[in-house]
DSSP file (Angstrom, degrees, kcal/mol; ACC not computed):
  #  RESIDUE AA STRUCTURE BP1 BP2  ACC     N-H-->O    O-->H-N    N-H-->O    O-->H-N    TCO  KAPPA ALPHA  PHI   PSI    X-CA   Y-CA   Z-CA
    1    1 A X     >        0   0    0      0, 0.0     4,-2.1     0, 0.0     5,-0.2   0.000 360.0 360.0 360.0 -33.0  -19.4   18.1   14.8
    2    2 A X  H  >  +     0   0    0      1,-0.2     4,-1.2     2,-0.2     0, 0.0   0.889 360.0  54.7 -62.5 -38.1  -22.1   16.8   17.2
    3    3 A X  H  4 S+     0   0    0      1,-0.2     3,-0.4     2,-0.2     4,-0.3   0.904 107.6  50.8 -58.9 -41.1  -20.5   18.8   20.0
    4    4 A X  H >4 S+     0   0    0      1,-0.2     3,-1.8     2,-0.2    -2,-0.2   0.923 106.7  52.6 -64.0 -44.5  -20.9   21.9   17.9
    5    5 A X  H >< S+     0   0    0     -4,-2.1     3,-0.9     1,-0.3    -1,-0.2   0.731 100.3  63.5 -66.3 -21.3  -24.6   21.2   17.1
    6    6 A X  T 3< S+     0   0    0     -4,-1.2    -1,-0.3    -3,-0.4    -2,-0.2   0.605  87.5  73.7 -75.5 -10.8  -25.3   20.9   20.9
    7    7 A X  T <  S+     0   0    0     -3,-1.8     2,-0.3    -4,-0.3    -1,-0.2   0.561 104.4  27.6 -81.7  -7.7  -24.3   24.5   21.3
    8    8 A X  S <  S-     0   0    0     -3,-0.9    -1,-0.1    -4,-0.2     9,-0.0  -0.990  87.6 -95.6-150.8 157.2  -27.5   25.9   19.8
    9    9 A X    >   -     0   0    0     -2,-0.3     3,-1.7     1,-0.1    -2,-0.1  -0.299  36.1-114.8 -70.0 156.7  -31.1   24.9   19.3
   10   10 A X  T 3  S+     0   0    0      1,-0.3    -1,-0.1    -4,-0.0    -4,-0.0   0.840 119.3  44.1 -60.4 -34.2  -32.2   23.2   16.1
   11   11 A X  T 3  S+     0   0    0      2,-0.0    -1,-0.3     0, 0.0    -2,-0.1   0.097  88.1 145.8 -97.7  22.2  -34.4   26.2   15.2
   12   12 A X    <   -     0   0    0     -3,-1.7     2,-0.1     1,-0.1    -4,-0.0  -0.212  50.4-115.3 -63.7 147.3  -31.7   28.7   16.3
   13   13 A X    >>  -     0   0    0      1,-0.1     4,-1.8     4,-0.0     3,-0.7  -0.347  33.0-101.8 -74.5 163.4  -31.3   32.0   14.5
   14   14 A X  H 3> S+     0   0    0      1,-0.3     4,-2.4     2,-0.2     5,-0.2   0.808 121.7  59.8 -59.1 -30.4  -28.2   32.7   12.5
   15   15 A X  H 3> S+     0   0    0      2,-0.2     4,-2.2     1,-0.2    -1,-0.3   0.876 105.1  48.5 -66.8 -36.2  -26.9   34.9   15.3
   16   16 A X  H <> S+     0   0    0     -3,-0.7     4,-2.3     2,-0.2    -2,-0.2   0.896 111.6  48.9 -69.2 -40.3  -27.0   32.0   17.7
   17   17 A X  H  X S+     0   0    0     -4,-1.8     4,-2.2     2,-0.2    -2,-0.2   0.904 111.5  50.3 -64.8 -40.5  -25.2   29.7   15.3
   18   18 A X  H  X S+     0   0    0     -4,-2.4     4,-1.8     2,-0.2    -2,-0.2   0.905 109.8  50.1 -63.6 -42.4  -22.6   32.4   14.8
   19   19 A X  H  X S+     0   0    0     -4,-2.2     4,-1.5     1,-0.2    -2,-0.2   0.909 110.2  50.7 -62.7 -41.8  -22.1   32.8   18.5
   20   20 A X  H  X S+     0   0    0     -4,-2.3     4,-1.9     1,-0.2    -2,-0.2   0.903 108.8  51.7 -62.5 -41.5  -21.7   29.0   18.9
   21   21 A X  H  X S+     0   0    0     -4,-2.2     4,-0.6     1,-0.2    -1,-0.2   0.858 107.5  53.2 -63.9 -34.5  -19.1   29.0   16.1
   22   22 A X  H  < S+     0   0    0     -4,-1.8    -1,-0.2     1,-0.2    -2,-0.2   0.830 116.0  37.6 -72.0 -30.4  -17.1   31.7   17.9
   23   23 A X  H >< S+     0   0    0     -4,-1.5     3,-1.4    -3,-0.2     4,-0.4   0.698  95.0  86.1 -92.0 -21.0  -17.0   29.8   21.2
   24   24 A X  H >< S+     0   0    0     -4,-1.9     3,-1.5     1,-0.3     4,-0.3   0.855  84.4  54.1 -53.6 -44.6  -16.5   26.3   19.7
   25   25 A X  T 3< S+     0   0    0     -4,-0.6    -1,-0.3     1,-0.3     4,-0.2   0.791 116.9  39.4 -62.2 -23.9  -12.7   26.5   19.4
   26   26 A X  T <> S+     0   0    0     -3,-1.4     4,-2.8    -4,-0.2     5,-0.3   0.278  83.9 111.1-105.0   9.2  -12.4   27.4   23.1
   27   27 A X  H <> S+     0   0    0     -3,-1.5     4,-2.4    -4,-0.4     5,-0.2   0.909  79.5  42.2 -54.7 -53.7  -15.1   25.1   24.4
   28   28 A X  H  > S+     0   0    0     -4,-0.3     4,-2.5     1,-0.2    -1,-0.2   0.900 115.1  51.0 -63.8 -41.5  -12.9   22.7   26.3
   29   29 A X  H  > S+     0   0    0      2,-0.2     4,-2.3     1,-0.2    -1,-0.2   0.918 111.6  47.5 -62.2 -43.5  -10.7   25.4   27.8
   30   30 A X  H  X S+     0   0    0     -4,-2.8     4,-2.1     2,-0.2    -2,-0.2   0.892 111.0  51.1 -66.4 -39.6  -13.8   27.4   29.0
   31   31 A X  H  X S+     0   0    0     -4,-2.4     4,-2.5    -5,-0.3    -1,-0.2   0.919 110.5  49.8 -61.9 -42.4  -15.3   24.2   30.5
   32   32 A X  H  X S+     0   0    0     -4,-2.5     4,-2.7     2,-0.2    -2,-0.2   0.894 107.9  53.4 -64.5 -39.6  -12.0   23.6   32.3
   33   33 A X  H  X S+     0   0    0     -4,-2.3     4,-2.3     1,-0.2    -1,-0.2   0.913 111.0  46.4 -60.0 -42.6  -11.9   27.2   33.6
   34   34 A X  H  X S+     0   0    0     -4,-2.1     4,-2.5     2,-0.2    -2,-0.2   0.904 112.1  50.7 -66.7 -40.5  -15.4   26.7   35.0
   35   35 A X  H  X S+     0   0    0     -4,-2.5     4,-2.3     2,-0.2    -2,-0.2   0.909 110.3  48.6 -64.7 -41.9  -14.5   23.4   36.5
   36   36 A X  H  X S+     0   0    0     -4,-2.7     4,-1.0     2,-0.2    -1,-0.2   0.918 110.6  52.1 -63.0 -42.8  -11.4   24.9   38.2
   37   37 A X  H >< S+     0   0    0     -4,-2.3     3,-0.8    -5,-0.2    -2,-0.2   0.936 111.3  47.2 -55.8 -47.6  -13.6   27.7   39.5
   38   38 A X  H >< S+     0   0    0     -4,-2.5     3,-1.8     1,-0.2    56,-0.5   0.868 105.4  59.0 -64.0 -38.2  -16.0   25.2   41.0
   39   39 A X  H 3< S+     0   0    0     -4,-2.3    -1,-0.2     1,-0.3    -2,-0.2   0.712 102.0  55.2 -66.4 -19.7  -13.2   23.1   42.5
   40   40 A X  T << S+     0   0    0     -4,-1.0     2,-0.3    -3,-0.8    -1,-0.3   0.282  99.5  66.3 -94.6  10.3  -12.1   26.2   44.5
   41   41 A X    X   +     0   0    0     -3,-1.8     3,-2.0     1,-0.1    53,-0.4  -0.651  53.1 169.7-131.7  76.5  -15.6   26.6   46.0
   42   42 A X  T 3  S+     0   0    0     -2,-0.3    -1,-0.1     1,-0.3     3,-0.1   0.693  82.4  53.3 -64.0 -17.5  -16.4   23.6   48.3
   43   43 A X  T 3  S-     0   0    0      1,-0.3    -1,-0.3    -3,-0.1     2,-0.1   0.468 116.3-115.7 -93.5  -2.3  -19.5   25.4   49.6
   44   44 A X    <   -     0   0    0     -3,-2.0    -1,-0.3    -6,-0.2     2,-0.3  -0.367  25.0-123.0  99.3-178.8  -20.8   26.0   46.1
   45   45 A X  B     -A   92   0A   0     47,-2.0    47,-3.4    -2,-0.1     2,-0.2  -0.980   9.3-125.1-161.1 158.4  -21.5   29.0   43.9
   46   46 A X     >  -     0   0    0     -2,-0.3     4,-2.3    45,-0.2     5,-0.2  -0.690  32.5-111.7-103.8 164.0  -24.3   30.7   42.0
   47   47 A X  H  > S+     0   0    0     43,-0.4     4,-2.9    -2,-0.2     5,-0.2   0.872 120.3  57.3 -61.0 -35.6  -24.1   31.6   38.3
   48   48 A X  H  > S+     0   0    0      2,-0.2     4,-2.1     1,-0.2    -1,-0.2   0.927 107.6  46.0 -61.3 -45.0  -24.1   35.3   39.4
   49   49 A X  H  > S+     0   0    0      2,-0.2     4,-2.4     1,-0.2    -1,-0.2   0.890 112.5  51.3 -64.1 -39.6  -21.0   34.7   41.5
   50   50 A X  H  X S+     0   0    0     -4,-2.3     4,-2.4     2,-0.2    -2,-0.2   0.932 110.5  47.6 -64.5 -45.7  -19.4   32.8   38.6
   51   51 A X  H  <>S+     0   0    0     -4,-2.9     5,-2.6     1,-0.2     4,-0.3   0.869 110.9  52.4 -64.4 -35.7  -20.1   35.6   36.2
   52   52 A X  H ><5S+     0   0    0     -4,-2.1     3,-0.9    -5,-0.2    -1,-0.2   0.922 109.3  49.8 -64.2 -43.1  -18.7   38.1   38.7
   53   53 A X  H 3<5S+     0   0    0     -4,-2.4    -2,-0.2     1,-0.3    -1,-0.2   0.920 115.1  42.5 -60.3 -44.9  -15.5   36.1   39.0
   54   54 A X  T 3<5S-     0   0    0     -4,-2.4    -1,-0.3     2,-0.1    -2,-0.2   0.387 111.5-124.4 -85.0   4.9  -15.1   35.9   35.2
   55   55 A X  T < 5S+     0   0    0     -3,-0.9     2,-0.3    -4,-0.3    -3,-0.2   0.923  70.4 112.4  52.8  53.7  -16.1   39.6   34.9
   56   56 A X      < -     0   0    0     -5,-2.6    -1,-0.2     2,-0.1    -2,-0.1  -0.975  53.6-163.5-146.7 158.1  -18.9   39.0   32.5
   57   57 A X        +     0   0    0     -2,-0.3    -5,-0.1    -3,-0.1    -6,-0.1   0.296  65.5 104.6-118.7   1.6  -22.7   39.2   32.4
   58   58 A X  S    S-     0   0    0     -7,-0.1     4,-0.4     1,-0.1     3,-0.3  -0.212  81.1-114.1 -79.8 173.3  -23.0   37.1   29.2
   59   59 A X  S  > S+     0   0    0      1,-0.2     4,-2.9     2,-0.1     5,-0.3   0.413  86.3 102.3 -90.1   2.6  -24.1   33.5   29.1
   60   60 A X  H  > S+     0   0    0      1,-0.2     4,-1.5     2,-0.2    -1,-0.2   0.919  90.1  34.6 -53.3 -50.7  -20.8   32.0   28.0
   61   61 A X  H  > S+     0   0    0     -3,-0.3     4,-2.4     2,-0.2    -1,-0.2   0.844 115.4  55.8 -78.4 -32.7  -19.8   30.7   31.4
   62   62 A X  H  > S+     0   0    0     -4,-0.4     4,-2.5     1,-0.2    -2,-0.2   0.912 108.6  49.7 -62.2 -41.3  -23.3   29.8   32.4
   63   63 A X  H  X S+     0   0    0     -4,-2.9     4,-2.1     2,-0.2    -2,-0.2   0.890 110.1  49.6 -64.4 -39.6  -23.6   27.7   29.3
   64   64 A X  H  X S+     0   0    0     -4,-1.5     4,-2.0    -5,-0.3    -2,-0.2   0.887 110.3  51.1 -67.0 -37.9  -20.3   25.9   30.1
   65   65 A X  H  X S+     0   0    0     -4,-2.4     4,-1.9     2,-0.2    -2,-0.2   0.922 109.0  51.7 -61.9 -43.2  -21.5   25.3   33.7
   66   66 A X  H  X S+     0   0    0     -4,-2.5     4,-2.4     1,-0.2    -2,-0.2   0.891 107.9  51.4 -60.9 -40.6  -24.7   23.8   32.2
   67   67 A X  H  X S+     0   0    0     -4,-2.1     4,-1.6     1,-0.2    -1,-0.2   0.889 109.1  50.8 -63.2 -38.6  -22.6   21.5   30.0
   68   68 A X  H  X>S+     0   0    0     -4,-2.0     5,-2.2     2,-0.2     6,-1.2   0.817 107.9  52.9 -70.1 -29.8  -20.6   20.4   33.0
   69   69 A X  H ><5S+     0   0    0     -4,-1.9     3,-1.2     4,-0.2    -2,-0.2   0.935 108.1  50.8 -64.8 -47.0  -23.9   19.7   34.8
   70   70 A X  H 3<5S+     0   0    0     -4,-2.4    -2,-0.2     1,-0.3    -1,-0.2   0.833 110.8  49.2 -59.6 -32.7  -25.0   17.5   31.8
   71   71 A X  H 3<5S-     0   0    0     -4,-1.6    -1,-0.3    -5,-0.1    -2,-0.2   0.560 116.9-115.5 -84.2  -9.1  -21.6   15.7   32.0
   72   72 A X  T <<5S+     0   0    0     -3,-1.2    -3,-0.2    -4,-0.5    -2,-0.1   0.547  86.0 112.1  89.8   7.8  -22.1   15.1   35.8
   73   73 A X  S   <S+     0   0    0     -5,-2.2    22,-3.4     1,-0.2    23,-0.4   0.796  80.1  36.0 -82.9 -29.2  -19.1   17.2   37.0
   74   74 A X  E    S-B   94   0A   0     -6,-1.2     2,-0.3    20,-0.3    -2,-0.3  -0.969  73.6-174.8-125.7 140.4  -21.2   19.9   38.6
   75   75 A X  E     -B   93   0A   0     18,-3.0    18,-2.6    -2,-0.4     2,-0.5  -0.893  35.8 -95.1-133.0 161.1  -24.5   19.3   40.5
   76   76 A X  E     -B   92   0A   0     -2,-0.3    16,-0.2    16,-0.2   -32,-0.0  -0.652  30.2-152.8 -72.1 123.9  -27.3   21.3   42.1
   77   77 A X  E     -     0   0A   0     14,-2.9    -1,-0.1    -2,-0.5    15,-0.1   0.658  33.2-119.1 -74.7 -14.8  -26.4   21.3   45.8
   78   78 A X  E    S+     0   0A   0      1,-0.4     2,-0.2    13,-0.4    14,-0.1   0.280  80.2 112.9  90.2 -10.6  -30.0   21.7   46.8
   79   79 A X  E     -     0   0A   0     12,-0.4    12,-1.9     2,-0.0    -1,-0.4  -0.568  52.7-154.2 -92.0 158.3  -29.2   25.0   48.5
   80   80 A X  E     -B   90   0A   0     10,-0.2     2,-0.3    -2,-0.2    10,-0.2  -1.000   7.2-167.3-131.6 134.3  -30.5   28.4   47.3
   81   81 A X  E     -B   89   0A   0      8,-1.9     8,-2.5    -2,-0.4     2,-0.4  -0.881  28.4-108.1-117.3 152.8  -28.7   31.7   48.0
   82   82 A X  E     -B   88   0A   0     -2,-0.3     6,-0.2     6,-0.2     5,-0.1  -0.662  32.0-144.0 -83.2 130.0  -30.1   35.2   47.5
   83   83 A X    >   -     0   0    0      4,-3.5     3,-1.9    -2,-0.4    -1,-0.0  -0.269  33.5 -94.5 -82.2 175.3  -28.7   37.1   44.6
   84   84 A X  T 3  S+     0   0    0      1,-0.3    -1,-0.1     2,-0.1    -2,-0.0   0.758 125.9  57.9 -63.8 -24.3  -28.1   40.8   44.5
   85   85 A X  T 3  S-     0   0    0      2,-0.1    -1,-0.3     1,-0.0     3,-0.1   0.435 120.0-108.9 -85.6   1.9  -31.5   41.4   43.0
   86   86 A X  S <  S+     0   0    0     -3,-1.9     2,-0.2     1,-0.3    -2,-0.1   0.332  80.1 122.5  90.2  -7.3  -33.2   39.6   45.9
   87   87 A X        -     0   0    0      1,-0.1    -4,-3.5    -5,-0.1    -1,-0.3  -0.513  66.5-106.7 -85.6 156.1  -34.1   36.5   43.9
   88   88 A X  E     - B   0  82A   0     -6,-0.2     2,-0.4    -2,-0.2    -6,-0.2  -0.568  34.5-163.5 -80.6 146.2  -33.1   33.0   44.9
   89   89 A X  E     - B   0  81A   0     -8,-2.5    -8,-1.9    -2,-0.2     2,-0.1  -0.963  25.3-103.9-129.9 147.5  -30.4   31.3   42.8
   90   90 A X  E     - B   0  80A   0     -2,-0.4     2,-0.7   -10,-0.2   -43,-0.4  -0.453  30.0-136.5 -64.7 136.8  -29.4   27.6   42.6
   91   91 A X  E     -     0   0A   0    -12,-1.9   -14,-2.9    -2,-0.1   -12,-0.4  -0.898  21.6-158.4 -98.9 115.9  -26.1   26.9   44.4
   92   92 A X  E     -AB  45  76A   0    -47,-3.4   -47,-2.0    -2,-0.7     2,-0.3  -0.637   9.2-171.0 -92.8 150.9  -24.0   24.6   42.2
   93   93 A X  E     - B   0  75A   0    -18,-2.6   -18,-3.0    -2,-0.2     2,-0.2  -0.997  31.8-100.2-144.3 147.1  -21.2   22.5   43.6
   94   94 A X  E >   - B   0  74A   0    -56,-0.5     3,-2.1   -53,-0.4     4,-0.4  -0.476  32.2-131.1 -65.4 130.5  -18.5   20.4   42.1
   95   95 A X  G >> S+     0   0    0    -22,-3.4     4,-2.2     1,-0.3     3,-2.0   0.800 102.2  69.8 -54.9 -32.4  -19.6   16.7   42.1
   96   96 A X  G 34 S+     0   0    0    -23,-0.4    -1,-0.3     1,-0.3     6,-0.1   0.757  89.4  62.6 -63.2 -21.9  -16.3   15.6   43.7
   97   97 A X  G <4 S+     0   0    0     -3,-2.1    -1,-0.3     1,-0.2    -2,-0.2   0.681 116.5  30.9 -75.0 -15.5  -17.3   17.3   46.9
   98   98 A X  T <4 S+     0   0    0     -3,-2.0    -2,-0.2    -4,-0.4     2,-0.2   0.572 135.4  28.9-109.6 -18.1  -20.2   14.9   47.0
   99   99 A X    ><  -     0   0    0     -4,-2.2     3,-2.0    -5,-0.2    -1,-0.2  -0.718  62.1-175.4-144.4  87.7  -18.4   12.0   45.3
  100  100 A X  T 3  S+     0   0    0      1,-0.3    -4,-0.1    -2,-0.2    -1,-0.1   0.632  79.9  69.8 -63.1 -13.3  -14.6   11.9   45.8
  101  101 A X  T 3  S+     0   0    0      2,-0.0    -1,-0.3    -5,-0.0     2,-0.1   0.593  73.1 112.3 -79.4  -9.7  -14.2    9.0   43.4
  102  102 A X    <   -     0   0    0     -3,-2.0     2,-0.2    -7,-0.1    -3,-0.0  -0.416  51.6-163.0 -67.9 134.7  -15.1   11.1   40.4
  103  103 A X        -     0   0    0     -2,-0.1    -2,-0.0     2,-0.1    -1,-0.0  -0.581  31.2-111.8-108.8 175.7  -12.3   11.7   38.0
  104  104 A X  S >  S+     0   0    0     -2,-0.2     3,-1.5     2,-0.1    -2,-0.1   0.355  73.4 126.8 -89.4   5.7  -11.8   14.2   35.3
  105  105 A X  T 3   +     0   0    0      1,-0.2    -2,-0.1     2,-0.1     0, 0.0  -0.367  65.4  33.9 -62.7 141.6  -12.0   11.6   32.6
  106  106 A X  T 3         0   0    0     -2,-0.0    -1,-0.2     1,-0.0    -2,-0.1   0.342 360.0 360.0  96.4  -6.5  -14.6   12.4   30.0
  107  107 A X    <         0   0    0     -3,-1.5    -2,-0.1   -34,-0.0   -75,-0.1   0.484 360.0 360.0 -77.7 360.0  -14.1   16.2   30.0
């Protein structure tokens, strides 16, 4: 239940809670999909590139990437790439490309 409560803010509107409930059963699978995506990009990726890959503009995959950042599987590479709108974006990278000893335990 604690994992579920982490999916929305304490003061979240009912629509946010409903959205969290809809994604909760697939949470681990979606996190794994994002992690596999990251593992195939040794030079990193932006959220824009990830959403393009998953053919979505919604925050579902960005949120899963953020959860993987919190767990230490994905990190900020320190690089910035220009998005299609001309703004800079954080380049995320799988932690194993910076720390090969990292395992998938804890996912």
